[in-house]
Each structure stands twice: as C-alpha cells, then as structure tokens.
C-alpha positions as CSV (number, residue, x, y, z in Angstrom):
1,M,150.8,-82.2,-37.5
2,R,148.4,-85.3,-37.6
3,I,148.2,-86.8,-41.1
4,V,145.7,-89.6,-41.9
5,V,146.5,-91.6,-45.1
6,V,143.7,-93.4,-46.9
7,G,143.1,-95.1,-50.2
8,L,145.9,-97.9,-50.1
9,R,145.6,-101.5,-49.0
10,G,148.3,-101.1,-46.4
11,F,151.8,-102.1,-45.6
12,P,154.3,-103.8,-44.9
13,D,154.4,-107.0,-47.1
14,I,151.4,-106.1,-49.2
15,Q,151.7,-106.2,-52.9
16,G,151.3,-103.0,-55.0
17,G,153.0,-99.9,-56.4
18,V,151.0,-97.5,-54.2
19,E,151.6,-99.7,-51.1
20,T,155.4,-99.7,-51.8
21,H,155.3,-95.9,-52.3
22,C,153.6,-95.4,-48.9
23,E,155.8,-97.9,-47.1
24,E,158.8,-95.8,-48.1
25,L,157.4,-92.3,-47.8
26,F,155.4,-92.3,-44.6
27,P,157.9,-93.6,-42.1
28,R,160.1,-90.8,-43.2
29,I,157.3,-88.3,-42.7
30,A,156.8,-89.7,-39.2
31,K,160.5,-89.4,-38.5
32,M,160.3,-85.7,-39.3
33,G,158.1,-85.4,-36.1
34,H,154.6,-85.7,-37.5
35,E,151.9,-88.2,-36.5
36,V,151.0,-90.4,-39.4
37,I,148.1,-92.8,-39.3
38,V,147.6,-95.1,-42.2
39,V,144.1,-96.6,-42.6
40,R,144.7,-100.2,-43.8
41,R,142.1,-102.6,-45.4
42,R,141.8,-105.4,-42.7
43,N,141.3,-108.1,-45.2
44,F,144.7,-107.5,-46.8
45,V,146.6,-107.6,-43.4
46,K,148.2,-110.9,-42.8
47,E,149.8,-110.3,-39.5
48,N,148.5,-112.2,-36.5
49,P,147.9,-110.3,-34.3
50,P,148.0,-107.1,-36.5
51,R,150.8,-104.8,-35.5
52,P,149.7,-101.2,-34.2
53,E,152.5,-99.5,-35.9
54,Y,155.5,-99.8,-38.3
55,R,158.6,-97.6,-38.3
56,G,156.9,-94.8,-36.5
57,V,153.7,-95.0,-38.6
58,K,150.5,-95.8,-36.7
59,F,147.8,-98.1,-38.2
60,K,144.1,-98.0,-38.2
61,D,142.7,-101.3,-39.6
62,I,139.1,-101.1,-41.0
63,P,137.2,-103.8,-42.8
64,S,136.6,-103.4,-46.5
65,P,134.0,-105.1,-48.7
66,S,135.5,-107.4,-51.4
67,I,133.7,-105.7,-54.2
68,S,135.9,-105.2,-57.3
69,G,135.8,-101.6,-58.5
70,L,134.2,-100.3,-55.3
71,E,136.2,-101.7,-52.5
72,A,138.6,-98.7,-52.4
73,A,135.8,-96.1,-52.5
74,F,133.8,-97.7,-49.6
75,H,136.9,-98.2,-47.5
76,T,138.1,-94.6,-48.1
77,A,134.7,-93.2,-47.0
78,L,135.3,-95.1,-43.7
79,G,138.8,-93.7,-43.5
80,I,137.6,-90.2,-44.0
81,L,135.0,-90.6,-41.1
82,Y,137.9,-91.8,-38.9
83,A,140.1,-88.9,-40.0
84,K,137.3,-86.5,-39.0
85,K,136.9,-88.3,-35.7
86,V,140.6,-87.9,-34.8
87,R,140.7,-84.4,-36.0
88,A,143.4,-84.9,-38.7
89,D,145.3,-81.8,-39.8
90,I,145.7,-83.4,-43.3
91,L,143.9,-86.1,-45.2
92,H,146.2,-87.7,-47.7
93,V,144.3,-89.6,-50.4
94,Q,146.2,-92.1,-52.5
95,A,145.2,-92.7,-56.1
96,I,142.2,-91.7,-58.2
97,G,139.7,-94.5,-57.3
98,P,139.6,-93.5,-53.6
99,S,139.4,-89.9,-54.7
100,V,135.7,-90.3,-55.6
101,M,135.2,-89.7,-51.8
102,I,137.0,-86.3,-51.8
103,P,133.7,-84.4,-51.8
104,L,132.8,-86.1,-48.5
105,A,136.1,-85.1,-47.0
106,R,135.6,-81.6,-48.1
107,L,132.0,-81.5,-46.7
108,L,133.4,-82.6,-43.4
109,G,135.9,-79.7,-43.5
110,L,139.1,-81.8,-44.0
111,R,142.2,-80.4,-45.8
112,V,142.9,-82.8,-48.6
113,V,146.1,-83.7,-50.3
114,M,145.8,-86.2,-53.1
115,T,148.7,-88.2,-54.8
116,H,147.8,-89.1,-58.4
117,H,149.6,-92.4,-59.1
118,G,148.3,-92.8,-62.7
119,P,145.2,-93.0,-64.8
120,D,143.9,-96.3,-63.5
121,Y,140.9,-96.3,-65.9
122,D,143.3,-97.4,-68.6
123,R,143.8,-100.7,-66.9
124,D,142.4,-103.7,-68.9
125,K,140.9,-105.3,-65.8
126,W,138.3,-102.8,-65.2
127,G,134.8,-102.9,-66.6
128,I,132.7,-99.9,-67.8
129,F,131.3,-99.1,-64.3
130,A,134.6,-99.3,-62.6
131,K,136.3,-97.1,-65.2
132,F,133.5,-94.6,-64.7
133,I,134.2,-94.4,-61.0
134,L,137.9,-94.0,-61.7
135,R,137.4,-91.1,-64.1
136,L,135.0,-89.6,-61.7
137,G,137.6,-89.9,-58.9
138,E,140.2,-88.1,-61.0
139,R,137.8,-85.3,-61.8
140,F,136.9,-84.9,-58.1
141,A,140.6,-84.8,-57.3
142,A,141.2,-82.2,-59.9
143,I,138.3,-80.1,-58.6
144,G,138.4,-80.7,-54.9
145,A,141.8,-81.5,-53.6
146,K,143.6,-78.6,-52.1
147,D,146.9,-79.9,-53.4
148,I,147.8,-82.7,-55.8
149,I,151.0,-84.5,-55.9
150,S,151.8,-85.9,-59.3
151,I,154.4,-88.7,-59.5
152,S,155.3,-88.3,-63.2
153,T,155.3,-85.6,-65.9
154,V,152.7,-87.7,-67.8
155,I,150.2,-87.3,-65.0
156,S,150.9,-83.5,-64.6
157,D,150.1,-83.3,-68.4
158,I,146.8,-85.2,-67.8
159,L,145.7,-82.8,-65.2
160,K,146.7,-79.7,-67.3
161,E,145.1,-81.0,-70.5
162,K,141.9,-82.6,-69.2
163,Y,141.1,-80.3,-66.3
164,K,143.1,-77.2,-66.7
165,R,144.5,-77.9,-63.3
166,V,148.0,-76.4,-62.8
167,K,147.7,-74.5,-59.6
168,R,149.0,-76.4,-56.5
169,V,150.0,-79.4,-58.5
170,H,153.4,-80.6,-57.3
171,L,155.6,-82.9,-59.4
172,I,157.2,-85.3,-56.9
173,F,158.5,-88.5,-58.4
174,N,158.2,-92.0,-57.1
175,G,161.4,-93.1,-55.3
176,I,163.6,-96.1,-55.4
177,T,163.1,-98.7,-52.6
178,S,166.0,-99.1,-50.4
179,F,167.1,-102.8,-49.9
180,G,169.1,-101.7,-46.9
181,E,172.3,-103.5,-45.9
182,T,172.3,-106.3,-48.4
183,I,174.6,-109.3,-48.2
184,D,176.1,-110.5,-51.5
185,S,174.5,-113.8,-51.3
186,T,172.9,-116.1,-53.8
187,D,171.1,-118.5,-51.5
188,Y,167.6,-117.5,-52.7
189,L,168.8,-118.0,-56.3
190,D,170.0,-121.5,-55.3
191,S,166.7,-122.3,-53.9
192,L,165.1,-121.5,-57.3
193,N,167.8,-123.4,-59.3
194,L,168.8,-120.1,-60.8
195,S,172.4,-119.1,-62.0
196,S,173.7,-115.5,-61.8
197,G,173.4,-113.8,-65.2
198,K,171.3,-116.8,-66.7
199,Y,167.8,-115.6,-66.3
200,I,165.3,-112.9,-67.4
201,L,163.4,-111.2,-64.6
202,A,159.9,-109.6,-64.5
203,V,158.3,-108.3,-61.2
204,G,154.7,-107.3,-60.7
205,R,151.0,-108.0,-60.1
206,F,149.4,-110.7,-62.3
207,V,146.9,-108.5,-64.1
208,E,146.3,-108.0,-67.8
209,E,148.0,-104.7,-68.2
210,K,151.4,-106.0,-67.1
211,R,151.4,-108.1,-70.3
212,F,153.5,-111.0,-68.7
213,D,151.8,-113.4,-71.1
214,K,153.4,-111.5,-74.0
215,L,156.7,-111.9,-72.3
216,I,156.2,-115.6,-71.9
217,E,155.3,-115.9,-75.6
218,A,158.5,-113.9,-76.6
219,Y,160.5,-116.2,-74.3
220,I,159.1,-119.4,-75.8
221,K,159.8,-118.1,-79.5
222,L,163.3,-117.2,-78.7
223,H,164.3,-120.7,-77.7
224,L,166.7,-119.3,-75.1
225,K,168.2,-122.6,-73.8
226,D,170.8,-120.9,-71.7
227,Y,168.4,-118.5,-69.9
228,K,165.5,-119.1,-67.7
229,L,162.5,-116.7,-67.2
230,I,161.2,-115.8,-63.8
231,I,158.1,-113.7,-63.0
232,A,157.9,-112.7,-59.4
233,G,154.4,-111.6,-58.2
234,D,150.9,-112.7,-57.8
235,T,147.3,-111.4,-57.8
236,D,145.2,-109.9,-55.0
237,Y,142.2,-112.0,-55.8
238,P,141.8,-115.2,-57.9
239,T,141.1,-114.1,-61.4
240,S,140.7,-115.9,-64.8
241,Y,143.8,-114.2,-66.1
242,A,146.0,-114.9,-63.1
243,H,144.9,-118.6,-63.4
244,F,145.7,-118.6,-67.1
245,L,149.1,-116.9,-66.6
246,K,150.2,-119.3,-63.9
247,T,149.1,-122.3,-66.0
248,F,150.8,-120.9,-69.2
249,A,154.0,-120.2,-67.1
250,L,154.1,-123.7,-65.6
251,E,153.5,-125.4,-69.0
252,N,156.6,-123.6,-70.4
253,E,158.9,-124.0,-67.3
254,V,158.7,-120.3,-66.4
255,I,159.4,-119.8,-62.7
256,I,156.6,-118.2,-60.6
257,P,157.9,-117.9,-56.9
258,G,155.0,-115.6,-55.8
259,I,155.5,-112.3,-54.1
260,V,159.2,-111.6,-53.3
261,K,160.4,-108.9,-51.0
262,G,163.5,-107.6,-49.3
263,E,166.8,-109.4,-49.6
264,K,165.3,-112.1,-51.8
265,L,164.0,-109.5,-54.3
266,Y,167.4,-107.7,-54.3
267,Q,169.1,-111.0,-55.2
268,L,166.8,-111.4,-58.2
269,Y,167.4,-107.9,-59.4
270,K,171.1,-108.0,-59.0
271,H,171.9,-111.3,-60.6
272,A,169.5,-111.2,-63.5
273,A,170.7,-111.0,-67.1
274,L,167.9,-108.6,-68.0
275,F,164.8,-107.1,-66.4
276,V,161.7,-106.7,-68.5
277,L,158.6,-104.6,-67.9
278,P,156.1,-105.2,-70.9
279,S,153.1,-103.4,-69.3
280,S,150.5,-101.3,-71.2
281,H,149.8,-99.1,-68.1
282,E,152.0,-97.6,-65.5
283,G,152.2,-94.4,-63.3
284,L,155.8,-94.3,-62.6
285,P,157.0,-98.0,-62.3
286,I,158.7,-98.7,-59.1
287,T,159.9,-102.0,-60.2
288,L,161.8,-100.4,-63.1
289,L,163.4,-97.9,-60.8
290,E,164.3,-100.8,-58.4
291,A,166.0,-102.7,-61.2
292,M,167.8,-99.5,-62.3
293,A,169.0,-99.0,-58.7
294,C,170.6,-102.4,-58.9
295,R,172.3,-101.3,-62.1
296,Q,170.5,-103.8,-64.1
297,K,170.0,-103.9,-67.9
298,V,166.3,-103.1,-68.6
299,L,163.8,-103.4,-71.4
300,V,160.4,-101.7,-71.1
301,S,157.4,-101.0,-73.3
302,D,157.3,-97.6,-75.0
303,I,154.3,-96.3,-73.1
304,P,154.5,-92.7,-71.9
305,A,155.1,-93.4,-68.3
306,N,158.1,-95.6,-69.2
307,K,159.4,-93.2,-71.8
308,A,159.3,-90.4,-69.2
309,V,162.1,-92.3,-67.2
310,G,164.4,-91.3,-70.2
311,L,166.2,-94.5,-71.0
312,P,168.1,-94.9,-74.4
313,E,165.9,-96.0,-77.3
314,K,167.5,-99.5,-77.2
315,N,165.8,-100.1,-73.9
316,Y,162.3,-99.6,-75.3
317,F,160.2,-101.9,-77.6
318,K,156.8,-101.4,-79.2
319,L,153.9,-102.2,-76.9
320,D,152.4,-105.6,-77.6
321,D,154.9,-106.2,-80.6
322,I,156.3,-109.6,-79.7
323,E,158.6,-109.5,-82.6
324,D,160.1,-106.2,-81.6
325,M,160.4,-107.4,-77.9
326,M,162.2,-110.5,-79.0
327,S,164.6,-108.4,-81.1
328,H,165.4,-106.2,-78.3
329,I,165.8,-109.1,-75.8
330,K,168.3,-110.7,-78.1
331,E,170.2,-107.5,-78.5
332,L,170.4,-106.7,-74.9
333,L,171.4,-110.3,-73.9
334,N,174.2,-110.4,-76.5
335,N,175.8,-107.0,-76.0
336,G,177.7,-108.3,-72.9
337,Q,177.4,-105.0,-71.1
338,T,176.8,-105.4,-67.3
339,N,176.6,-103.2,-64.3
340,Q,174.5,-100.3,-65.8
341,I,174.7,-96.9,-64.3
342,Y,171.9,-94.5,-64.3
343,D,171.3,-91.1,-62.9
344,L,168.6,-91.6,-60.2
345,S,169.1,-88.6,-58.1
346,K,165.5,-87.3,-58.5
347,Y,164.2,-90.6,-57.2
348,D,165.7,-90.2,-53.7
349,W,163.1,-91.0,-51.0
350,D,164.5,-88.7,-48.5
351,N,164.2,-85.7,-50.8
352,I,160.7,-86.9,-51.8
353,A,159.7,-86.9,-48.1
354,K,161.0,-83.3,-47.7
355,Q,159.0,-82.2,-50.8
356,T,155.8,-83.9,-49.4
357,E,156.2,-82.3,-46.0
358,A,156.6,-78.9,-47.8
359,V,153.2,-79.5,-49.4
360,Y,151.7,-80.2,-46.1
361,L,153.2,-77.2,-44.4
362,A,152.0,-74.8,-47.2
363,I,148.3,-75.7,-46.8
C-alpha cells in the first residue's frame, strides 16, 4: 500500500507536536511493509543535502510560501497533486489547517484519512482569517474524510457535538516518544550549569498559547533561590511574542537553550525537579507524555486536553491563575516525592501504528 502523508512541516529534527507524532508513527508503518512518502515543506528542511528517506520513510520536498495562516493549505494542495501523480492508495492529511484542501483530494478521487490533532483555531496567534480557514478545514474533514483519527477524547467529542460525526472516527491516542538506549549521563546538564533535581522544566514552541510568560512570572514571584527555570524550545518564525519571551527570560536568568532533542532532552526530563506545561491549548500534549514516561513530577493547566490524561487533581492548576500555579509549584517541590509511575499503556507507539494500519486496511 502506498501512503502519502501531507500537512506537516516534516521530520526529523523539526519542532512541533504533529512533526513528533509523524516521526514516531510513519517509520513503524513503513516497517509493516507499506510504502510511506512524507511530503515535507522544503523551507523547514535544514539538511544539506536533503536526505531522500529516514527509517524507511521516503521524502518528497516541495517549496511552501511563508504566508502565516495559508502556508499549510498551499503546501497541502501541492502535496495532493503529487499524491495523485504517484497514484497513492491512501492520502493521510495531518491537522485541520491542511484539511481545507480535502475537497480537492476527493475531486481527484483520492481516499482520504485525516488525523485531527486539536482545534487549532483556539490558538492565540491566529487572526480572524486564519481562524476561519482552520474552522473550515475542520468542517471539510468532518464532511469529506473517509476516516478520521482523533488523538484524544476531547477531539472526538468536538466531532460528535459540532458535526454529528461519529461514523468512522477512530480514537487513537498520541504516543510517547522513545529516547532509545539512553546513557545515564548529565553532561548536557553540566554544559548548562544545571544540577540534577534543582530546576523546573518546560518544553515547547514559543507561541502565546503555551503561556511560558506566565510560568516565568510565577517563577519570579516564588523567589526560588535553590531552583533554576529552563524553557527548551523556540519559534518557527521571528515573532513579537517570541522576542518578548526571550528578552523576559534573559532578564530574569531563565535558561533558554533552544530546541532540544534526543539524549539531551532525555537528560532534561529525567533530572528535573518538576515539569510544567501552562498552555491554554493542546491536542494531546506529547511533551507531557514524554515527561511522564521519564517518571517526572508534572504540573499542567486544567484545560480539557490536559485533564483527559487523567492526572490527580494536585497536578492541575487553574489556567492563567498565576497564584494557583505558584501554590501548586511550591506543593510539588516540597513533597519530596520522586520517580513517579504512571499507567501509559495506551500511549504505546507500536500499538498506535497497528491501529492506524487497521484504519488503512478497512478503507
């Protein structure tokens, strides 16, 4: 079976939850004996020369216009034309923005599977027109996709309540990224002048809805002399918010190492005193699952996507309530408990790949 995947920026080493999802999933699909071609946005590919494949997944790199709000849609249209050209058995569309092009795919006779990663129109960064396109993409997915994969119960509920779509909607969770054979080292921590168990960690893209500025405010007010704060991540494009966040962080001695992957990221997760995710919007947060996989203490905002993970109440604080965040941070830092154990069986990537393949085979 030939599967063409569109809608993502690409992988490997490209920041983003959708990108991490695809980097874990599609090599496993390829290993099952399917031909998987991922259409990447050339301007995000940093390899020189670009690699033709990765862990059994083939790449087709196509230029994309750098137009905020429309880049994904234009690039997906080109990816759909490519899928038709190579006679794809399945076109797998990632996320609701690219789904605005599903009518084109159906017009060309392609069989469409769509993965809904979350209601992106709730993100603070989008303007009125971009939010309109995102909502339209979600509607086109609900109407036009043969099958929809929902990564959380919250998303399944949206499809049911807004569009009455329950048929051929498959709940297949996001998975936990494997860090492979990791060495119990602290060399990366040493390079950042961090001590094990003496820092608070956040990981993610530098966009408004992650609320990292709120975390910095809470950190400043807590006067945690024995703990440092590190926020690993960056932005895709220069933005006023990203500039503000970096400046705010540097002024308050918050460590900003940029995008961190692999063994270095594992070290950050494993040796943190606490992982915090203060965001206002998520689909199913992979960074939270990664922290949980490393048996880390976690604190997250009480938005539906985070609540769906099913943590104890002590691990949630009220969204945008800095005082409540501060109270929970103090409580979790002072309880002395380490090496948390979570039931993560439903987030196993091998099982997720098998479930996804079953969707393909049933079309």
